C-alpha positions as CSV (number, residue, x, y, z in Angstrom):
1,X,-9.4,34.7,-66.7
2,X,-5.6,32.9,-67.4
3,X,-7.3,31.8,-70.6
4,X,-7.2,35.7,-70.9
5,X,-3.7,36.9,-69.5
6,X,-1.8,34.0,-67.4
7,X,-1.5,32.0,-70.9
8,X,-0.7,34.5,-72.8
9,X,2.4,36.1,-70.8
10,X,3.3,31.7,-70.4
11,X,3.6,31.3,-73.4
12,X,5.3,34.7,-74.5
13,X,7.8,34.0,-71.4
14,X,8.7,30.6,-73.8
15,X,8.5,31.9,-76.4
16,X,11.1,34.5,-75.5
17,X,13.4,32.4,-73.8
18,X,13.0,28.9,-74.9
19,X,13.5,26.5,-77.8
20,X,10.4,25.5,-79.8
21,X,10.3,22.9,-81.4
22,X,10.0,21.9,-85.0
23,X,10.6,20.0,-88.0
24,X,13.7,21.8,-88.0
25,X,15.1,22.4,-83.9
26,X,14.5,19.1,-81.7
27,X,13.2,17.2,-84.3
28,X,13.0,14.3,-82.3
29,X,10.8,16.0,-79.5
30,X,8.3,17.5,-82.1
31,X,7.6,14.1,-83.6
32,X,6.8,13.3,-80.1
33,X,4.6,14.7,-79.5
34,X,3.2,14.9,-83.0
35,X,2.7,10.9,-83.2
36,X,1.1,11.2,-78.6
37,X,-1.6,13.9,-80.6
38,X,-2.5,11.9,-83.4
39,X,-2.6,8.3,-80.6
40,X,-4.8,9.5,-78.2
41,X,-6.4,11.1,-80.3
42,X,-5.5,15.1,-79.6
43,X,-7.9,17.9,-81.7
44,X,-4.7,20.0,-81.8
45,X,-0.8,19.2,-81.8
46,X,0.9,21.0,-78.4
47,X,3.6,23.4,-78.5
48,X,6.5,21.2,-76.9
49,X,9.6,24.4,-75.5
50,X,12.7,22.5,-73.9
51,X,13.7,25.4,-71.0
52,X,17.4,25.0,-70.2
53,X,17.7,23.5,-66.0
54,X,19.6,21.3,-65.4
55,X,16.3,19.4,-63.1
56,X,14.6,16.2,-64.8
57,X,11.0,17.8,-65.3
58,X,8.3,18.4,-67.9
59,X,5.2,20.2,-67.5
60,X,2.2,21.2,-69.6
61,X,0.5,24.4,-69.2
62,X,-2.3,26.5,-70.1
63,X,-6.4,25.9,-70.9
64,X,-7.2,27.2,-74.3
65,X,-3.6,26.1,-76.0
66,X,-2.2,24.3,-73.5
67,X,1.5,24.0,-74.6
68,X,4.5,21.0,-72.7
69,X,7.7,22.7,-70.9
70,X,10.9,20.0,-71.4
71,X,14.2,20.7,-69.5
72,X,17.1,20.0,-71.2
73,X,17.8,18.1,-68.0
74,X,15.2,15.7,-68.7
75,X,15.8,15.4,-72.3
76,X,19.6,14.6,-70.7
77,X,18.3,12.3,-68.8
78,X,16.2,10.0,-70.8
79,X,16.7,8.3,-73.8
80,X,14.0,7.9,-77.1
81,X,11.3,5.4,-75.8
82,X,12.2,7.3,-72.6
83,X,10.8,10.5,-73.1
84,X,8.0,9.4,-76.0
85,X,6.8,8.1,-72.1
86,X,7.7,11.5,-70.7
87,X,5.5,13.4,-74.3
88,X,2.3,10.7,-73.9
89,X,1.7,11.6,-70.5
90,X,1.7,15.4,-70.8
91,X,-0.6,15.4,-74.0
92,X,-2.5,13.5,-71.6
93,X,-2.3,16.1,-69.0
94,X,-4.1,18.6,-71.6
95,X,-6.1,16.3,-73.3
96,X,-8.2,15.3,-70.1
97,X,-7.8,18.8,-68.9
98,X,-6.3,19.2,-66.0
99,X,-4.6,22.5,-66.0
100,X,-8.1,23.5,-64.6
101,X,-7.8,22.2,-61.7
102,X,-4.3,22.4,-61.5
103,X,-4.8,26.2,-61.0
104,X,-7.3,25.9,-58.5
105,X,-5.2,24.3,-56.7
106,X,-2.8,26.7,-57.3
107,X,-4.5,29.6,-56.9
108,X,-5.8,27.9,-53.2
109,X,-2.7,26.8,-51.6
110,X,-1.7,30.4,-52.2
111,X,-4.7,31.8,-50.8
112,X,-4.4,29.1,-47.7
113,X,-1.2,30.7,-47.1
114,X,-3.1,34.5,-46.7
115,X,-5.5,33.6,-44.4
116,X,-3.4,31.6,-41.7
117,X,-4.1,33.6,-38.7
118,X,-7.9,32.7,-39.7
119,X,-8.4,29.9,-38.0
120,X,-12.5,28.6,-39.4
121,X,-11.0,29.5,-42.5
122,X,-7.9,27.8,-43.3
123,X,-9.4,24.8,-42.0
124,X,-11.5,25.3,-44.8
125,X,-9.1,25.6,-47.4
126,X,-6.8,23.5,-46.0
127,X,-9.5,20.8,-46.6
128,X,-10.2,21.6,-50.4
129,X,-6.4,22.3,-51.0
130,X,-6.4,18.1,-49.6
131,X,-8.3,17.3,-51.4
132,X,-7.5,18.7,-55.0
133,X,-4.2,17.3,-53.9
134,X,-5.2,13.5,-54.0
135,X,-6.3,14.4,-57.4
136,X,-3.6,15.8,-57.8
137,X,-1.9,12.8,-57.7
138,X,-4.1,10.9,-59.1
139,X,-3.5,12.7,-61.9
140,X,-0.7,11.4,-62.7
141,X,-1.5,8.3,-62.2
142,X,-3.8,8.8,-64.9
143,X,-1.2,10.8,-67.5
144,X,1.4,8.1,-67.1
145,X,-1.2,5.4,-68.0
146,X,-2.2,8.0,-71.3
147,X,2.0,8.1,-71.6
148,X,2.1,4.1,-71.7
149,X,-0.9,4.1,-74.0
150,X,0.9,6.9,-76.5
151,X,4.5,5.3,-76.4
152,X,2.8,1.2,-75.8
153,X,6.5,0.1,-74.3
154,X,6.2,-0.7,-70.8
155,X,9.3,-1.8,-70.2
156,X,10.5,2.5,-71.2
157,X,8.3,4.4,-69.3
158,X,8.7,2.0,-66.1
159,X,12.2,2.6,-66.7
160,X,11.3,6.7,-67.4
161,X,10.1,6.4,-63.7
162,X,12.3,5.1,-61.8
163,X,14.9,8.0,-63.5
164,X,13.0,9.9,-61.4
165,X,14.0,8.4,-58.4
166,X,17.7,7.2,-59.4
167,X,19.1,9.4,-61.3
168,X,20.7,8.6,-65.1
169,X,22.8,5.3,-64.1
170,X,20.5,2.5,-65.2
171,X,23.1,-0.2,-65.4
172,X,23.2,0.4,-61.5
173,X,19.2,-0.5,-61.5
174,X,16.5,-2.8,-62.3
175,X,13.5,-2.9,-62.7
176,X,12.3,-6.3,-60.6
177,X,14.0,-4.5,-57.7
178,X,12.2,-2.0,-58.1
179,X,9.6,-3.4,-57.8
180,X,10.3,-5.4,-54.3
181,X,11.4,-1.5,-52.9
182,X,7.7,-0.8,-54.0
183,X,5.6,-4.0,-52.2
184,X,8.1,-3.0,-48.8
185,X,7.2,0.1,-48.9
186,X,3.6,-0.7,-49.2
187,X,4.1,-3.4,-46.6
188,X,6.8,-2.7,-44.2
189,X,6.1,-0.9,-40.9
190,X,3.5,-0.9,-38.0
191,X,0.3,1.3,-37.8
192,X,2.7,4.5,-37.1
193,X,5.1,3.5,-40.2
194,X,1.6,4.3,-42.6
195,X,0.4,7.7,-40.3
196,X,3.3,8.6,-41.8
197,X,3.7,7.8,-45.2
198,X,0.3,9.6,-45.0
199,X,1.9,12.3,-43.3
200,X,4.6,12.6,-45.9
201,X,2.0,12.9,-49.2
202,X,0.8,16.1,-47.1
203,X,1.3,19.2,-49.7
204,X,2.3,17.4,-52.0
205,X,1.2,16.6,-55.5
206,X,2.8,13.6,-57.1
207,X,2.9,10.3,-55.5
208,X,6.0,9.0,-55.0
209,X,8.2,7.5,-57.7
210,X,7.8,3.9,-56.3
211,X,3.9,3.8,-56.3
212,X,3.8,5.5,-60.0
213,X,5.9,2.1,-60.5
214,X,3.8,0.3,-58.8
215,X,0.6,1.2,-59.7
216,X,1.0,1.4,-64.0
217,X,2.5,-1.6,-63.3
218,X,-0.7,-3.5,-61.6
219,X,-3.1,-2.0,-65.0
220,X,-0.9,-2.7,-67.0
221,X,-0.7,-6.8,-66.0
222,X,-5.0,-5.8,-64.9
223,X,-5.6,-6.3,-69.2
224,X,-7.3,-2.9,-68.9
225,X,-4.1,-2.0,-71.0
226,X,-4.0,-5.2,-74.1
227,X,-7.9,-4.1,-74.1
228,X,-7.2,-0.2,-75.3
229,X,-4.8,-1.0,-77.6
230,X,-7.5,-4.1,-79.1
231,X,-9.9,-0.7,-79.7
232,X,-12.1,-2.0,-76.5
233,X,-12.9,1.8,-74.6
234,X,-15.5,4.7,-74.2
235,X,-16.3,6.8,-77.0
236,X,-16.9,10.5,-77.8
237,X,-20.4,10.0,-79.7
238,X,-21.0,8.3,-76.0
239,X,-20.3,10.9,-73.7
240,X,-23.6,12.0,-74.2
241,X,-24.8,8.9,-72.1
242,X,-22.3,8.7,-69.9
243,X,-24.3,9.6,-66.2
244,X,-22.1,11.2,-63.0
245,X,-23.2,9.3,-60.5
246,X,-21.4,6.6,-62.5
247,X,-18.2,7.9,-62.0
248,X,-19.0,8.3,-58.9
249,X,-19.7,4.9,-57.9
250,X,-16.9,3.8,-60.7
251,X,-14.9,6.2,-57.7
252,X,-15.4,4.8,-55.0
253,X,-14.7,1.2,-56.6
254,X,-11.4,2.6,-57.3
255,X,-10.8,4.1,-53.5
256,X,-11.8,0.7,-52.6
257,X,-9.9,-1.8,-54.5
258,X,-7.2,0.0,-53.9
259,X,-7.8,0.3,-50.2
260,X,-8.5,-3.8,-50.7
261,X,-5.4,-4.2,-51.6
262,X,-2.5,-2.6,-49.8
263,X,-0.7,-4.4,-46.8
264,X,-0.4,-1.4,-45.0
265,X,-1.1,-1.8,-41.3
266,X,-2.5,2.0,-40.4
267,X,-5.1,1.1,-43.7
268,X,-6.1,-2.1,-42.4
269,X,-6.8,-0.4,-39.5
270,X,-9.0,2.6,-41.5
271,X,-9.9,-0.5,-42.9
272,X,-11.6,-2.5,-40.4
273,X,-12.7,0.9,-39.2
274,X,-14.9,1.9,-42.0
275,X,-16.2,-2.1,-42.3
276,X,-17.6,-1.4,-38.6
277,X,-18.8,1.9,-39.1
278,X,-20.7,0.5,-42.6
279,X,-21.8,-2.3,-40.4
280,X,-23.9,-0.6,-37.3
281,X,-25.2,1.7,-40.1
282,X,-27.1,-1.9,-41.9
283,X,-27.7,-3.1,-38.6
284,X,-29.5,0.0,-37.0
285,X,-31.1,0.5,-40.4
286,X,-32.5,-3.0,-40.6
287,X,-33.6,-2.4,-36.7
288,X,-35.7,0.1,-37.5
289,X,-37.2,-1.0,-40.7
290,X,-38.7,-4.6,-38.6
291,X,-39.5,-1.6,-36.4
292,X,-41.8,0.3,-39.5
293,X,-42.9,-2.7,-40.4
């Protein structure tokens, strides 16, 4: 239904009120969109629209024929290589089909506000919305990786994310100091601060800038970025052999690793509780197993 009506309405709106990039309009941006689609092996080149707005924003919209919208504020903020990362980021959203769950999140968020007077219904919806918000934050990090693969300039990718936090005065900022901020954010405070970090994320669909920079830098240094550039990655022809159970295990392992790496005191408490529950469960299981034998 969204593809039949909402997507068409939005495209007509931007066709009427924004500037569509082409070989004669915003040529550099047009070339970036073409290059990103080619590098990421997207079957079609998405249209890119430039919209007048002082806010530095970019978004990918649509189901059937998704397109990208970039604000003039973002164009003024980023240099060419940083823009290449941003366009790659949005192209990755399209390649990954993120618009489906993003639209679902918007619909359910609106629905939750309308049924707030029904306690159980509201609580149930908020649980689903919270899960989708967590998915959205992870989707942004996935798209950051795609943006880095499209631009293939790690320094530009980190600069672009840092500029989203601190603005255009790049000569006043330092990426290593910003990464120190990320480490301080992860380790600072006690259990109360860790709880407040979780509460600060409620209702958000994007991770904080220091988290995105730290995660992208960690992923690059871990070796997967270089492996993909060398050609070591899953192929589409192997999709038929992919198993959902394996993907679920991979997701669980990813969360387990991120929890193990975190120095946050609150995460440490949760980790200890979880490990205690697992150990207790194993002891109970082993006791029953001995009785049956």
